[in-house]
C-alpha positions as CSV (number, residue, x, y, z in Angstrom):
1,X,0.0,0.0,0.0
2,X,1.1,3.6,-0.7
3,X,0.6,4.7,2.9
4,X,2.9,2.1,4.3
5,X,6.4,3.5,4.7
6,X,9.1,1.8,2.8
7,X,12.1,3.3,4.6
8,X,13.1,5.4,7.6
9,X,12.7,8.7,5.7
10,X,9.1,7.9,4.6
11,X,8.2,6.8,8.1
12,X,9.6,10.0,9.6
13,X,7.6,12.1,7.2
14,X,4.4,10.2,7.8
15,X,4.7,10.4,11.6
16,X,5.6,14.1,11.3
17,X,2.6,14.9,9.2
18,X,0.2,13.0,11.5
19,X,1.7,14.6,14.6
20,X,1.5,18.1,13.2
21,X,-2.2,17.6,12.2
22,X,-3.0,16.0,15.5
23,X,-1.4,18.8,17.5
24,X,-3.1,21.5,15.5
25,X,-6.6,19.9,15.9
26,X,-6.1,19.2,19.6
27,X,-4.6,22.6,20.3
28,X,-7.4,24.5,18.7
29,X,-10.1,22.5,20.5
30,X,-8.7,22.7,24.0
31,X,-9.4,25.9,26.1
32,X,-6.1,27.1,27.4
33,X,-6.3,29.7,30.1
34,X,-3.1,31.2,31.6
35,X,-3.7,29.5,34.9
36,X,-4.2,26.1,33.3
37,X,-1.1,26.5,31.1
38,X,1.1,27.5,34.1
39,X,-0.3,24.7,36.3
40,X,0.2,22.0,33.7
41,X,3.6,23.3,32.8
42,X,4.7,23.2,36.5
43,X,3.4,19.6,36.9
44,X,5.4,18.5,33.8
45,X,8.5,20.4,35.0
46,X,8.4,18.7,38.4
47,X,7.8,15.2,36.9
48,X,10.7,15.6,34.5
49,X,13.0,17.0,37.2
50,X,12.2,13.9,39.2
51,X,13.1,11.7,36.2
52,X,16.3,13.5,35.6
53,X,17.2,13.1,39.3
54,X,16.5,9.4,39.3
55,X,18.6,9.1,36.1
56,X,21.5,10.9,37.6
57,X,21.4,8.8,40.8
58,X,21.9,5.8,38.4
59,X,25.4,7.2,37.8
60,X,26.3,6.7,41.5
61,X,24.1,3.7,42.5
62,X,24.7,0.5,40.6
63,X,21.5,-1.3,39.7
64,X,19.3,1.8,39.0
65,X,20.8,2.2,35.5
66,X,20.2,5.3,33.5
67,X,18.0,6.0,30.5
68,X,19.4,9.3,29.3
69,X,16.0,11.1,29.7
70,X,17.7,14.5,29.1
71,X,18.2,13.6,25.4
72,X,14.5,13.1,24.9
73,X,12.9,15.4,27.4
74,X,15.5,18.1,27.8
75,X,13.7,20.4,25.2
76,X,10.4,19.6,26.9
77,X,11.5,20.7,30.4
78,X,13.0,23.9,28.8
79,X,9.6,24.5,27.1
80,X,7.6,24.2,30.3
81,X,10.0,26.2,32.4
82,X,10.1,29.2,30.0
83,X,6.3,28.9,29.7
84,X,5.9,29.2,33.5
85,X,8.3,32.1,33.5
86,X,6.3,33.9,30.8
87,X,3.2,33.3,32.8
88,X,4.9,34.9,35.8
89,X,5.8,38.0,33.8
90,X,2.2,38.3,32.5
91,X,0.8,38.0,36.0
92,X,3.2,40.5,37.4
93,X,2.0,43.0,34.8
94,X,-1.5,42.4,36.0
95,X,-0.2,43.2,39.6
96,X,-0.8,39.6,40.8
97,X,1.6,38.6,43.6
98,X,3.6,35.6,42.3
99,X,6.7,36.0,44.4
100,X,6.4,32.6,46.0
101,X,5.9,31.0,42.6
102,X,8.9,32.8,41.2
103,X,11.1,31.6,44.1
104,X,9.9,28.0,43.6
105,X,10.6,28.2,39.8
106,X,14.2,29.5,40.4
107,X,14.8,26.6,42.8
108,X,13.5,24.2,40.2
109,X,15.7,25.7,37.6
110,X,18.8,25.3,39.8
111,X,17.9,21.7,40.5
112,X,17.4,21.0,36.8
113,X,20.7,22.5,36.0
114,X,22.5,20.3,38.6
115,X,20.9,17.0,37.8
116,X,20.7,17.5,34.0
117,X,24.3,18.8,33.9
118,X,25.6,15.9,35.8
119,X,23.9,13.5,33.4
120,X,24.9,15.2,30.1
121,X,27.1,18.1,29.2
122,X,25.2,18.6,26.0
123,X,22.0,19.0,28.0
124,X,23.7,21.8,29.9
125,X,24.5,23.5,26.6
126,X,20.9,23.1,25.5
127,X,19.5,24.3,28.8
128,X,21.7,27.5,29.1
129,X,21.3,28.3,25.4
130,X,17.5,27.9,25.7
131,X,17.3,30.1,28.8
132,X,19.3,32.8,27.0
133,X,16.9,32.6,24.0
134,X,13.8,32.5,26.2
135,X,14.7,35.5,28.2
136,X,15.6,37.4,25.1
137,X,12.2,36.6,23.5
138,X,10.5,37.6,26.8
139,X,12.3,41.0,26.9
140,X,11.2,41.7,23.3
141,X,7.6,40.4,23.5
142,X,6.9,42.3,26.8
143,X,9.0,45.4,26.0
144,X,11.1,44.9,29.0
145,X,14.7,46.0,29.7
146,X,17.0,43.2,28.7
147,X,18.2,41.0,31.6
148,X,21.5,40.5,29.9
149,X,23.9,43.1,31.1
150,X,27.7,42.7,30.7
151,X,28.1,41.9,34.4
152,X,25.4,39.2,34.2
153,X,26.9,37.6,31.1
154,X,30.4,37.5,32.7
155,X,28.8,36.1,35.9
156,X,26.9,33.4,33.9
157,X,30.1,32.5,32.0
158,X,31.9,32.2,35.3
159,X,29.3,29.8,36.6
160,X,29.5,27.7,33.4
161,X,33.3,27.5,33.7
162,X,33.1,26.7,37.4
163,X,30.5,23.9,36.7
164,X,32.7,22.3,34.1
165,X,35.7,22.5,36.4
166,X,33.8,21.1,39.3
167,X,32.6,18.1,37.1
168,X,36.2,17.4,36.1
169,X,37.4,17.5,39.7
170,X,34.5,15.4,40.9
171,X,35.1,12.8,38.1
172,X,38.7,12.4,39.2
173,X,38.0,12.3,42.9
174,X,35.3,9.6,42.4
175,X,37.2,7.9,39.6
176,X,34.1,8.3,37.4
177,X,35.3,9.1,33.9
178,X,31.6,9.3,32.8
179,X,31.4,12.7,34.6
180,X,34.5,14.1,32.9
181,X,33.9,17.0,30.4
182,X,37.5,16.7,29.2
183,X,37.0,13.0,28.3
184,X,34.0,13.9,26.2
185,X,35.9,16.6,24.4
186,X,38.9,14.3,23.9
187,X,36.6,11.7,22.3
188,X,35.1,14.2,20.0
189,X,38.5,15.4,18.9
190,X,39.7,11.9,18.1
191,X,36.5,10.6,16.4
192,X,34.9,13.6,14.8
193,X,37.5,14.1,12.0
194,X,37.3,10.5,10.7
195,X,33.5,10.6,10.9
196,X,33.5,13.9,9.0
197,X,35.7,12.5,6.3
198,X,33.4,9.5,5.9
199,X,30.3,11.8,5.5
200,X,31.9,14.4,3.1
201,X,33.4,11.9,0.6
202,X,30.3,9.6,0.5
203,X,27.3,12.0,0.7
204,X,25.2,12.6,-2.5
205,X,22.1,14.7,-3.3
206,X,19.7,11.9,-2.2
207,X,21.7,9.9,0.3
208,X,25.2,8.4,0.2
209,X,27.2,6.1,-2.0
210,X,25.8,2.6,-1.7
211,X,27.9,0.4,0.5
212,X,29.5,3.2,2.4
213,X,27.5,2.7,5.5
214,X,27.9,0.1,8.2
215,X,25.6,-2.3,6.3
216,X,28.2,-2.7,3.5
217,X,26.8,-4.5,0.4
218,X,23.3,-4.5,1.9
219,X,23.3,-0.7,2.1
220,X,20.9,0.8,-0.5
221,X,22.5,4.3,-0.3
222,X,19.7,6.1,1.6
223,X,17.8,5.7,4.9
224,X,20.3,3.4,6.4
225,X,19.1,3.9,10.0
226,X,21.6,6.6,11.1
227,X,18.6,9.0,11.4
228,X,15.5,7.2,12.5
229,X,12.5,7.3,14.9
230,X,12.8,5.2,18.1
231,X,13.4,1.5,17.4
232,X,10.4,0.6,19.6
233,X,8.1,2.6,17.3
234,X,9.5,0.9,14.2
235,X,9.0,-2.5,15.8
236,X,5.5,-1.5,17.0
237,X,4.3,-1.1,13.4
238,X,6.2,-4.2,12.2
239,X,8.3,-2.3,9.7
240,X,11.3,-4.1,8.2
241,X,13.8,-1.2,8.4
242,X,17.5,-1.4,9.1
243,X,17.9,-0.5,12.7
244,X,20.9,-0.5,15.1
245,X,21.0,-2.8,18.1
246,X,23.4,-3.3,21.0
247,X,27.0,-3.1,20.0
248,X,26.0,-1.9,16.5
249,X,25.2,1.5,18.0
250,X,28.9,2.1,18.3
251,X,28.9,2.1,14.5
252,X,26.0,4.5,14.5
253,X,27.8,6.7,17.1
254,X,30.3,7.7,14.4
255,X,27.6,9.9,13.0
256,X,25.0,10.1,15.8
257,X,27.3,11.2,18.6
258,X,30.4,12.7,17.1
259,X,28.9,14.9,14.4
260,X,26.3,17.6,14.2
261,X,22.9,16.8,12.8
262,X,23.4,18.5,9.5
263,X,26.0,15.8,8.6
264,X,23.8,12.9,9.9
265,X,20.8,14.1,7.8
266,X,22.9,14.8,4.7
267,X,24.6,11.4,4.9
268,X,21.5,9.3,5.5
269,X,19.0,11.3,3.3
270,X,21.2,13.5,1.0
271,X,21.8,17.2,0.6
272,X,18.3,17.8,-0.7
273,X,16.7,16.5,2.5
274,X,19.1,18.6,4.6
275,X,18.1,21.8,2.6
276,X,14.4,21.0,3.0
277,X,14.9,20.4,6.8
278,X,16.7,23.7,7.2
279,X,14.0,25.6,5.2
280,X,11.3,24.0,7.5
281,X,13.2,25.1,10.6
282,X,13.5,28.6,9.4
283,X,9.8,28.6,8.4
284,X,8.7,27.4,11.9
285,X,10.9,30.0,13.6
286,X,9.8,32.9,11.4
287,X,6.2,32.0,11.8
288,X,6.6,31.7,15.5
289,X,7.9,35.2,15.8
290,X,5.2,36.5,13.5
291,X,2.5,34.9,15.7
292,X,4.1,36.3,18.8
293,X,3.8,39.8,17.3
294,X,0.1,39.2,16.7
295,X,-0.3,38.0,20.3
296,X,1.4,41.0,21.6
297,X,-0.7,43.3,19.5
298,X,-3.9,41.7,20.8
299,X,-2.7,41.7,24.4
300,X,-1.8,45.4,24.2
301,X,-5.3,46.1,22.7
302,X,-6.9,44.5,25.8
303,X,-7.5,40.9,24.6
304,X,-6.9,38.6,27.6
305,X,-8.2,35.4,26.0
306,X,-4.9,34.4,24.4
307,X,-2.5,34.9,27.4
308,X,-2.2,31.2,28.1
309,X,-1.4,30.4,24.4
310,X,1.1,33.3,24.2
311,X,3.0,31.9,27.2
312,X,3.0,28.4,25.7
313,X,4.2,29.8,22.4
314,X,7.2,31.6,24.0
315,X,8.1,28.3,25.7
316,X,7.6,26.1,22.6
317,X,9.5,28.5,20.3
318,X,12.3,28.8,22.7
319,X,12.7,25.0,23.0
320,X,12.4,24.5,19.2
321,X,15.1,27.0,18.5
322,X,17.4,25.6,21.2
323,X,17.0,22.0,20.1
324,X,17.5,22.9,16.4
325,X,20.8,24.7,17.3
326,X,22.0,21.9,19.5
327,X,20.9,19.0,17.3
328,X,21.7,20.4,13.9
329,X,25.0,22.2,14.7
330,X,26.4,20.5,17.9
331,X,25.3,16.9,18.3
332,X,23.1,14.8,16.0
333,X,21.8,12.7,18.9
334,X,19.8,15.7,20.1
335,X,17.4,15.4,17.1
336,X,17.6,11.6,16.5
337,X,15.7,8.7,17.8
338,X,13.2,9.6,20.5
339,X,14.5,13.1,20.5
340,X,13.3,13.4,16.9
341,X,9.8,12.8,18.2
342,X,10.3,15.7,20.6
343,X,11.6,17.9,17.8
344,X,8.5,17.1,15.6
345,X,6.3,17.8,18.6
346,X,7.8,21.2,19.3
347,X,7.5,22.3,15.7
348,X,3.8,21.3,15.9
349,X,3.4,23.3,19.1
350,X,4.6,26.4,17.3
351,X,2.7,26.0,14.0
352,X,-0.6,25.1,15.8
353,X,-0.8,28.8,16.9
354,X,-1.3,29.9,13.3
355,X,-5.0,28.9,13.3
356,X,-5.6,30.5,16.7
357,X,-4.4,33.9,15.5
358,X,-6.5,33.6,12.3
359,X,-9.6,32.7,14.3
360,X,-9.4,35.2,17.1
């Protein structure tokens, strides 16, 4: 049948279309007041912080294991935290006392920074980049004085350097190399160049030279599984795609871990697919900012019915931009596998606002 995906790319596109349509329909049917949006975002933030904390404990307590939740849900926790912060700004402008909520949110942000940073350094980059983007969008949307002064930027940079140094010292004191930022950097330096050479010399407009992937002679030259939706999802639908299991993931790591997403997408699907993906990302971001302008205009004209959706859009747009930067230009794993589902979800959470603005 035509609708049954024949490879990973087709499956990704079908799931993406279905998710976008589903989010748009659901989003426009559900009444979203500011209080409801803030409450639900706080609940999700607390739950994800708990998951991150349990995952981090797995580094120190054998038997708990770890599931790398930050790869999948890192952008989601960023979305809900920025959403709540936007809600606080809106309520403050309405002269509502939210000081206790603000203190609680700051405490939650510090906790997320610690447990998420211990688990993955790339999450720390996503988190700090996302907060920077989120506060920048907030200052522009609500015509506030920018929170980023030279002193604060220097102070934040100092905290980042101190955090990385602390992790390195902790890794050596506890003899836990998994915590070492320097080890990760060293691995990247030693593995990124060979991986990059493999991608550049074998990538074509629509994939890669057949046989150049791990699968050898069985490789068809496109959709070889380096970029794919979660294996559990592929198995659920009984699709006979090439997927990586167990030790084979070390072969996938050459592209999934050591290279930015632009190289992973181009190698697996070709330069054409990469260009289309970049165009889509730019479209989502531009539309998001345009919708934010419309929300601001309606808010300043006295319309209070869209405040919850405006707060949610600030959070969704922030998370989408941060994940796009981190996944496409830093590490492919941040937009691959289960994280790819998150990326598709966030794009839908931005685009869904287009119909709201048209109808209000």
